[in-house]
C-alpha positions in Angstrom: 92.9 113.4 90.5 90.0 113.2 89.4 87.1 115.0 89.0 84.8 112.8 91.3 87.8 113.0 94.1 87.4 117.4 93.1 83.9 117.8 93.0 82.9 115.8 96.8 86.1 118.2 97.9 84.3 121.4 96.5 81.0 120.5 98.4 83.0 119.6 101.3 83.8 123.1 101.5 80.5 124.9 100.6 78.8 122.7 103.2 81.1 123.6 105.8 80.8 126.8 105.2 77.9 127.8 103.7 78.4 131.7 103.7 81.4 132.3 102.7 80.2 130.6 99.7 77.4 132.4 98.7 79.9 135.6 99.4 82.2 134.2 96.7 78.8 133.2 94.5 77.4 137.1 94.5 80.9 138.4 94.4 81.5 136.4 91.3 77.6 136.9 89.6 78.1 140.6 90.4 81.2 140.7 88.8 79.7 139.2 85.7 76.6 141.3 85.3 79.0 144.9 85.7 82.0 143.8 83.7 81.6 140.5 81.7 84.4 140.7 79.6 86.9 141.3 82.4 85.1 138.9 84.2 85.5 135.8 81.6 88.6 136.7 80.9 89.3 136.2 85.2 87.3 132.8 84.1 90.2 131.9 81.5 92.6 132.6 83.5 91.5 130.6 86.6 91.1 127.9 84.0 94.4 128.3 82.3 95.9 128.0 85.5 94.1 125.1 87.2 95.3 123.5 83.8 99.2 124.3 84.3 99.0 123.2 88.3 97.6 119.8 86.3 99.8 119.1 84.5 103.0 119.9 86.9 101.4 117.5 89.4 101.1 114.8 86.4 104.5 116.2 85.4 106.3 115.2 88.4 104.3 112.0 89.0 105.8 110.7 85.8 109.4 112.2 87.1 109.8 110.4 90.7 108.3 107.2 89.3 111.2 107.6 86.4 113.5 108.4 89.3 112.3 105.7 91.6 113.6 103.3 88.9 116.5 104.7 88.1 117.8 104.8 91.8 116.5 101.2 91.3 118.4 99.9 88.4 122.1 102.0 89.8 120.7 99.8 93.4 121.2 96.7 91.1 124.8 97.6 89.6 126.3 98.5 92.7 125.0 95.4 94.4 126.5 93.4 90.8 129.6 95.1 91.0 130.3 94.4 94.7 129.6 91.0 94.6 131.4 91.1 91.4 134.6 92.3 93.1 134.6 89.9 96.1 134.5 87.2 93.5 137.4 87.9 91.4 141.4 87.2 92.2 143.7 90.0 93.5 145.4 90.0 90.1 144.5 92.5 87.7 143.6 91.3 84.7 144.4 93.3 81.1 
């Protein structure tokens, strides 16, 4: 996920729902003016949660790529075993 697509998504939501966006901004400003310490704690919590979500999505992407490579190796190995079984004699070698 890059920041350009995130920015475009936020701008699209603001343009689609301007009254909801204005209400959210007004509530945030009111909350910030009334209780700034609580507001900044809340913003910090949101930033930490966003960072965790980004880290989890990044980690899941790495795991899926690793799992795909593992499946390919396993399939190649099974194909090689099947090919070797067909070419060997029926007598076991000791």
